[in-house]
N, C-alpha and C positions, 0 to 999 in steps of 0.2 A: 503493499500500499504506499501510496505517495506520502512525505512527510507534510505536515501542515505548518503552515507561516504562521509568524506570532500574531496577526490579526486575524486569521481564522481561527486560532485556538481559543482566542479572547470572544469572538463572537457570542452572541447568545441570540435567540427568536425575538423579534420585536425591537432590536437595536437600529437605531437609524444607521445608515452608511455614512463614512466619513467623506465631506466633500473634497474633491481635489481642488487643487488651487489652479484659477484659471491664469493667473500671472505664470505659473509653473509650465503648465499646458503651451502658452503663447510662447515661453523663451525656448522651449525646447523644439517646438516647429521651426523658430528662426534660425538656432543653431545646428539642426539638421539640414535646411535648406542651404547654411553656409557649408556645411562639409560637402556636399554635392558640388557647389559652385566651386570650392578650393578645388576638390580633386579633378573636375574637368579642366581649370585654370593650370593647375600642374600639369595635364598633358599639354596645355597650349604652349605653357613656358617649357616643356621637355622638346616640343617641337620646334619654338622658335630660336631659343637660346641654348641649346645643348654644345654650340660651338664656344660659345663663350663662358658657360658654367658648368661644373661638373654634373654631369647626368645623373650621378647616385647623390648627390647634394639635393640636386632640384627634385627628385621622386621621393628620397628619404623626408626631405622637410615639407613638402607638399602632402604626402600620404600620412606622414606624421600629424601633421596640424588637422588633418580631415578627422582622423581616429581621435586627437583631442576634442576637437568639437563634439564629437557624437558621445565621448564620454563625460563630457562637460554636462550632458542632460541630466546624469545620475544625481549629480550633486547640485541642481539649482535649488530643492528644498532647504538644503543646509545655509545657515546666514553667510558665509563667505562665497556661495555659489553665484550669486548674481554678478559679486565683482569679478569674479572668475570669466564671466561671460563679458562683462565691459573689457577687460582686460583681452579676452579673444577677438572681441571688436577692435581694439587698437593694433594689434596683431594683422588683423585681416585688412585693415586700412594700410600699416607699413608696408604691407606685400606689393604694393605698388611700386616699390622700387626694383621687383623684380619684371614685373608687368605692368604699366604704367596705366592700364585699364581698372587694374583693381583698386586704385584710388578712389574712383568713381563707384564701382560695386560694393566697396568696403563704406565707403561713406552711407551709400543706400541702405546696406544691411544694419548700420549702427542706428541710422533712423528708425529703420524697422523693429530693431531690438529696445530701443528708447519707447516707442510708442506702446510695442506688445508688453512691455514692464508697467508703462503708466496705465494703460487701459486693463490689463490685468488685476491691478491693484485696486483700480477703482471697481473691478466687477466683484473681485472678492470681497471688498466691502460691503457693495450693494446686496450680495448674498448673504453674508454674516448677519446684517440688519434684519432683511426677509426673515432668516431663519428666528432669530430672536421674536420678531414680531408672532412668526406662526407658532412658536412655543408659547407666548405669553397669551394668544388667543384660544390656543387648546389649553392653558391650563384655567381660562376662565370660563370656557365650555366644555367641560369633560364629558357631557351626555352627548356631544356632537363629534367628537374628536373620533377618527378612526373608522365611521360609519359612511364615508362617502363611497357613491358608487353601488351602496347595498340596497334593496328594494326594504323598507319598513312595512309594508303592508300584511296582515296576516293572511 
């Protein structure tokens, strides 16, 4: 039998599901898209500049950065995860020194990162407020809570 995770072991019937952070979902999406762009930019730089820069260096740095971008998704919920994301945005912008078009691509992704973080924080705040108001309403109306969608006629 498969081993249960901590959240699976602690789950009890009737427990509400923990809401996943929208900020983390938006940030993960941006980082994964960046990983794909960095991989294909690595191939472009390899094709254009392999006579000037060592092919092993181009491929190792490019593929390594792609892997780091993917792995960064796993730590976004930690307090330092968003800071790591900002650092990776800076690295992506600085990759413009290898391929000048990456200055623009990096700046656009940094803008998408900023907007995703900002909008995610706002949505998470609104969701938390809605959850608090729902809990207050259910506490004030215990006879009505839990009976949505069921027919009460005998």
